C-alpha positions as CSV (number, residue, x, y, z in Angstrom):
1,M,-9.7,5.0,-21.8
2,A,-11.6,3.7,-18.8
3,T,-12.2,6.0,-15.9
4,E,-12.6,5.2,-12.2
5,G,-15.8,3.2,-11.7
6,A,-16.4,2.7,-15.4
7,V,-15.8,-1.0,-15.8
8,G,-18.0,-3.8,-14.6
9,V,-16.4,-7.3,-14.1
10,G,-17.0,-10.5,-12.2
11,G,-20.3,-12.4,-11.9
12,G,-22.2,-10.1,-14.2
13,T,-22.3,-7.4,-11.5
14,A,-22.9,-4.0,-13.0
15,G,-21.1,-0.9,-11.8
16,P,-17.5,-0.1,-10.8
17,R,-15.2,-3.0,-9.9
18,F,-11.8,-1.4,-10.0
19,G,-10.1,2.0,-9.8
20,V,-8.0,3.7,-7.2
21,R,-7.2,7.4,-6.9
22,S,-7.4,7.9,-3.1
23,M,-5.8,6.5,0.0
24,S,-8.9,6.8,2.2
25,A,-12.0,6.6,0.0
26,P,-14.2,3.5,0.9
27,L,-12.2,0.4,0.1
28,R,-14.5,-2.0,-1.8
29,R,-12.1,-4.6,-3.3
30,V,-8.6,-5.5,-2.2
31,L,-6.1,-8.2,-3.2
32,L,-4.2,-10.2,-0.6
33,R,-1.6,-13.0,-1.2
34,R,-1.3,-15.9,1.1
35,P,2.1,-16.0,2.7
36,S,4.7,-18.5,1.6
37,V,5.9,-20.7,4.5
38,T,8.8,-22.0,2.5
39,G,11.9,-20.2,1.3
40,D,14.9,-18.4,2.8
41,F,13.4,-16.0,5.3
42,A,16.9,-14.7,6.4
43,A,17.9,-14.0,2.8
44,A,14.7,-12.0,2.4
45,D,15.5,-10.0,5.5
46,W,12.8,-11.5,7.6
47,R,13.2,-12.5,11.2
48,A,12.3,-16.2,11.2
49,P,8.5,-16.5,11.7
50,D,6.4,-19.3,13.2
51,A,5.0,-20.7,9.9
52,S,1.7,-21.9,11.4
53,L,1.1,-18.6,13.2
54,L,2.1,-16.7,10.1
55,A,-0.6,-18.4,8.1
56,R,-3.2,-18.0,10.8
57,Q,-2.5,-14.3,11.3
58,H,-2.8,-13.7,7.6
59,E,-6.2,-15.5,7.5
60,A,-7.4,-13.4,10.4
61,F,-6.2,-10.2,8.7
62,G,-8.2,-11.1,5.6
63,Q,-11.3,-11.9,7.7
64,L,-11.0,-8.5,9.4
65,L,-11.0,-6.8,6.1
66,T,-14.1,-8.8,5.1
67,D,-15.8,-7.9,8.4
68,L,-15.1,-4.2,7.6
69,G,-17.0,-4.5,4.3
70,C,-14.1,-5.2,1.9
71,E,-14.4,-7.8,-0.9
72,V,-11.1,-9.7,-0.5
73,E,-9.5,-11.3,-3.6
74,L,-7.1,-13.9,-2.3
75,A,-4.1,-15.0,-4.5
76,P,-2.3,-18.2,-3.7
77,A,1.1,-18.3,-2.0
78,A,4.1,-17.8,-4.2
79,D,6.3,-20.7,-3.1
80,G,9.7,-19.6,-1.9
81,L,8.9,-15.9,-2.4
82,V,8.4,-14.9,1.2
83,D,8.1,-11.1,0.4
84,A,5.3,-11.7,-2.1
85,T,2.7,-11.5,0.7
86,Y,3.5,-7.8,0.7
87,V,1.4,-7.4,-2.4
88,R,1.4,-3.6,-2.4
89,D,4.9,-3.3,-3.9
90,P,5.0,-5.0,-7.3
91,G,2.6,-2.4,-8.9
92,L,-0.6,-0.4,-8.4
93,V,-4.1,0.0,-9.7
94,T,-5.2,3.3,-11.2
95,G,-8.4,4.5,-12.7
96,A,-7.6,2.8,-16.0
97,G,-6.2,-0.5,-14.7
98,A,-3.0,-2.0,-13.3
99,V,0.6,-0.6,-13.7
100,L,3.2,-3.3,-13.1
101,F,6.6,-2.3,-11.8
102,Q,10.2,-3.7,-11.9
103,M,11.7,-4.2,-8.5
104,A,15.1,-3.4,-7.3
105,K,15.4,-6.1,-4.6
106,P,16.7,-9.2,-6.4
107,A,14.5,-11.6,-4.4
108,R,11.4,-9.8,-5.7
109,V,12.0,-9.6,-9.4
110,A,9.4,-12.3,-10.2
111,E,6.6,-10.6,-8.3
112,P,5.3,-8.0,-10.8
113,A,4.3,-10.8,-13.2
114,L,2.6,-12.7,-10.4
115,L,0.7,-9.5,-9.4
116,G,-0.4,-9.0,-13.0
117,A,-1.8,-12.5,-13.2
118,A,-3.7,-12.1,-9.9
119,L,-5.1,-8.8,-11.0
120,T,-6.1,-10.1,-14.4
121,A,-7.9,-13.0,-12.7
122,A,-9.7,-10.4,-10.6
123,G,-10.9,-8.5,-13.8
124,V,-8.3,-5.7,-13.7
125,P,-6.6,-5.1,-17.0
126,V,-2.8,-4.5,-17.1
127,V,-2.5,-1.2,-18.9
128,A,1.2,-0.3,-18.5
129,R,4.5,-1.8,-17.3
130,L,7.8,-0.1,-16.3
131,A,10.6,-1.0,-18.6
132,G,14.4,-0.7,-19.1
133,A,16.2,0.7,-16.1
134,A,13.0,1.8,-14.3
135,R,12.6,0.4,-10.8
136,A,9.8,1.1,-8.3
137,D,8.0,-0.2,-5.2
138,G,4.4,0.5,-4.5
139,G,5.1,1.6,-1.0
140,D,6.6,4.7,-2.4
141,F,3.4,6.1,-3.8
142,I,0.4,7.8,-2.2
143,W,-2.5,9.7,-3.8
144,L,-2.8,13.2,-2.4
145,D,-6.0,13.7,-4.3
146,E,-7.7,12.2,-7.3
147,R,-5.3,13.9,-9.7
148,T,-2.1,14.1,-7.7
149,M,0.2,11.3,-6.7
150,L,3.1,11.8,-4.4
151,A,6.1,9.6,-5.1
152,G,9.1,8.8,-2.9
153,R,12.6,8.7,-4.6
154,S,14.1,6.0,-2.6
155,Y,16.6,3.1,-2.8
156,R,13.7,1.0,-4.3
157,T,12.2,3.6,-6.6
158,N,14.7,5.3,-9.0
159,A,14.5,8.4,-11.2
160,E,13.7,6.5,-14.4
161,G,10.8,4.7,-12.6
162,L,9.4,8.1,-11.6
163,R,9.8,9.4,-15.1
164,Q,8.0,6.5,-16.7
165,L,5.2,6.5,-14.1
166,A,4.7,10.3,-14.5
167,R,4.2,9.7,-18.3
168,I,1.7,6.8,-17.6
169,L,-0.3,9.0,-15.1
170,A,-0.3,12.0,-17.4
171,A,-2.1,10.0,-20.0
172,Q,-4.8,9.4,-17.3
173,G,-5.0,13.1,-16.4
174,A,-3.0,12.8,-13.2
175,S,0.3,14.3,-12.1
176,L,3.2,12.8,-10.1
177,E,5.1,14.9,-7.5
178,P,8.5,13.4,-6.4
179,V,10.0,13.8,-3.0
180,D,13.4,12.6,-1.9
181,L,13.5,10.1,0.9
182,P,16.4,10.2,3.5
183,H,19.2,7.7,3.5
184,D,18.3,6.6,7.1
185,R,19.8,3.2,7.5
186,G,20.9,2.7,3.9
187,P,19.9,0.6,0.9
188,G,19.7,-2.6,2.9
189,H,16.9,-1.3,5.1
190,V,13.4,-0.9,3.5
191,L,12.3,2.7,3.7
192,H,9.3,3.6,1.6
193,L,7.4,6.9,1.5
194,M,4.5,4.9,3.2
195,S,6.9,4.0,6.0
196,L,6.6,7.7,7.0
197,I,3.0,8.6,6.2
198,S,-0.4,7.0,6.1
199,P,-3.2,9.3,5.0
200,V,-6.4,8.3,6.8
201,A,-8.8,11.0,5.5
202,D,-8.5,13.9,3.1
203,D,-7.6,16.1,6.1
204,L,-5.8,13.7,8.4
205,A,-2.5,11.7,8.1
206,V,-0.3,9.7,10.4
207,V,3.3,10.8,10.0
208,Y,6.7,10.1,11.5
209,P,8.1,13.6,11.4
210,P,11.8,13.0,12.1
211,L,12.3,11.2,8.7
212,A,9.6,13.0,6.7
213,P,10.8,15.0,3.8
214,V,10.5,18.8,4.2
215,A,8.5,18.9,0.9
216,L,6.0,16.4,2.3
217,M,5.5,18.4,5.6
218,E,5.1,21.6,3.6
219,T,2.6,20.0,1.2
220,L,0.5,18.7,4.1
221,A,0.4,22.1,5.7
222,E,-0.5,23.8,2.5
223,R,-3.4,21.4,2.0
224,G,-4.7,21.8,5.6
225,V,-3.9,18.2,6.5
226,R,-3.7,17.6,10.2
227,V,-0.8,15.5,11.3
228,V,-1.0,12.7,13.9
229,P,2.7,12.3,14.9
230,V,4.1,8.9,15.7
231,A,6.7,8.5,18.5
232,A,10.0,6.9,17.7
233,D,9.4,3.6,19.6
234,E,6.0,3.1,17.9
235,Y,7.5,4.0,14.5
236,E,9.7,0.9,15.0
237,T,6.6,-1.2,15.6
238,M,4.8,0.1,12.5
239,G,2.7,2.7,14.3
240,C,3.0,4.8,11.2
241,N,1.7,2.1,8.8
242,I,-2.1,2.5,8.8
243,L,-4.7,1.3,6.3
244,A,-7.8,3.4,5.8
245,V,-10.9,1.3,4.8
246,E,-12.8,4.6,4.6
247,P,-12.2,8.1,5.9
248,R,-11.3,7.9,9.6
249,R,-12.0,4.1,9.8
250,V,-8.6,2.4,9.9
251,L,-6.8,-0.9,10.5
252,M,-3.5,-0.9,12.4
253,L,-1.1,-3.3,14.0
254,N,-1.7,-4.0,17.7
255,G,0.9,-2.9,20.1
256,N,1.0,0.9,19.3
257,P,-1.3,2.3,22.0
258,R,-0.3,5.9,21.9
259,T,-0.8,6.1,18.1
260,R,-4.1,4.4,18.5
261,A,-5.2,6.7,21.2
262,A,-4.2,9.8,19.1
263,L,-6.2,8.4,16.1
264,E,-9.2,7.8,18.3
265,S,-8.9,11.4,19.7
266,A,-9.0,12.6,16.1
267,G,-12.3,10.8,15.5
268,C,-11.1,7.6,14.0
269,D,-12.7,4.2,14.4
270,V,-9.6,2.0,14.9
271,H,-9.4,-1.8,14.3
272,G,-6.3,-3.7,15.4
273,Y,-4.8,-7.0,14.3
274,D,-2.2,-9.3,15.6
275,G,0.9,-9.2,13.3
276,S,3.8,-10.5,15.3
277,E,4.7,-12.9,12.4
278,I,3.1,-11.4,9.3
279,S,4.0,-7.8,9.9
280,L,6.8,-7.3,12.5
281,K,9.1,-10.1,11.3
282,G,9.0,-9.1,7.7
283,D,8.7,-5.3,8.2
284,G,5.3,-5.0,6.4
285,G,2.2,-3.5,7.9
286,P,-1.4,-3.4,6.7
287,T,-0.7,-1.2,3.8
288,C,2.1,-3.5,2.6
289,L,-0.2,-6.6,2.9
290,T,-2.9,-5.1,0.7
291,A,-3.2,-4.1,-3.0
292,P,-6.3,-1.9,-3.3
293,I,-8.3,-2.8,-6.4
294,W,-11.3,-0.5,-6.0
295,R,-11.9,2.5,-3.8
296,S,-15.2,4.3,-4.4
297,P,-14.8,7.7,-6.0
298,R,-15.8,10.8,-4.0
299,G,-19.5,10.8,-3.4
300,Q,-20.1,7.3,-4.6
301,R,-21.0,4.5,-2.1
302,G,-20.8,1.6,-4.5
């Protein structure tokens, strides 16, 4: 079995090229998917975007990641599949390779296969797939540490999905700890675990406490993780959706000044992006837009 940083792919480059067991270790490679400008945005629960601005904002987002030192793998638009630009959800990359999910939202059922093809093209092997009744979205999973994944039980991630993923992770020496997410606004409204928490360092996380599960808040306290709370109005504009490109160096949606100020007061280097079309109108922030391929293991700079 491959371990984090054990496989070299692409261009004959030696050294690690995939592996993720952290939310904030240095992000070396990341997959994006160009947004589709065709399709039924209303049926996909988007507020109708400006197609030209949507494309420009996504391009600028990818350039910002490149400027921050990430190698960006860019997959083509999936025509008609407007949610597919939120490439985090159809699966995830572990230390051994990619795990592809099955998705509960009918409009997204084709996306795991597309993610598998994009990751394979990037040199990441598909090592497991959810099957049968299992359903999961990538936004429901965060790494607490290199051997512990926290998993949200939500309207998009069911008990069978958690059971199968726990077995997959156990074979890689990692455990899965489920937490129940609140009903909030019901199954028609996307609520993922990562809607409520974004770890930005081993000891720091952005959290929206009013909806956070008690088990999550207790776990953070037990681990000595400082919480940066997000206000209700900035929660609505994705102030809680933060992508760490390395510990305390983060990317967030413009328009959340109090959360940004709190992060900067906590010692974070904050980089904003314009996401009126690509994020706000589809309810997908920077974590949703990115599928991490490789984060450097602890102590390794790449």
